[in-house]
N, C-alpha and C positions, 0 to 999 in steps of 0.2 A: 657857916656849917654848925649845926647844933652838936653838943657833946655826944649824944647817942649815935648819930650818924658817923661821927668821927671814930667812936669806939668800934662800931661795926666795920668801918673801912680798915681800921688797924687790925682787927681780928681776921678779916678777909685777906689782908696782906700777909699776916703771919701764916695762915693756912696755905696760901699760895706758895710761900717760900718753903714750907715743910713739904708740900706736895712736889715741888720742883726738886728738892734734894732726894726725896724717895724715888722719883722717876729717874734721876741721874744714877742713883745706885742700882736701880733695876737694869738700866741700859748697860752699865758697867759690868754687872754680873752676867748679862746675856752675851756681851762681847767676850768675856772670859770663858763662858761655857762653849761658845762657838769655836774659839781657838783650841780649847781642850778636845772638842769633838774632832776637829780637823787633825790635831796631833794624834789622837787615838787611831783614826783611820789610816793616817800615814804610817804609823807603826805597824798596824795589822797588815796592810798591803806590802810594806817594805819587808817585813819579816817573811811573808809568803814568797815574795820574789827572791829574797836571799836564800830561803830554804830550797827553792827550786834550783837556784844557781849552784848550790853545793850538792844537790842530789841528782842533777842532770846527768853526770857521767854514769851513775849507777842505773838510771832509768834507760839510757841509751844502751847500756850493756845488757840489761834484761830484754829489751826489745830485740837486740841482736840474737840473744839466746833463743827467744821464742820463735823468731823467724827462721833460725837455723833448725829448730825442732820441727817446724812446719815443713821445711825442705826435706828433712829426713823422712817424715811421714809420707810426703808425696813420692819420694823415691821408693819407699816400701810398697806403696799402693801400685806404682808402675811396675815394680818387680813381680808383684803377685799376679799381674794380668798376663 
């Protein structure tokens, strides 16, 4: 193997190693980004469910008040007939 071919082969090897390390770091950052995105959505959905869990009694109470008000209006309509 002549020196010029050997030099080109060594440069190609160095470039391949550099490319490999860049690709590994890209894959690592993509994995980290995916995990952070999953954590983000888990927090969003979890906080929404938690808020609903704590607000649910008040919502049920409001629904009861509105249905009671509807019953009162129906009674008034029936009384007027």
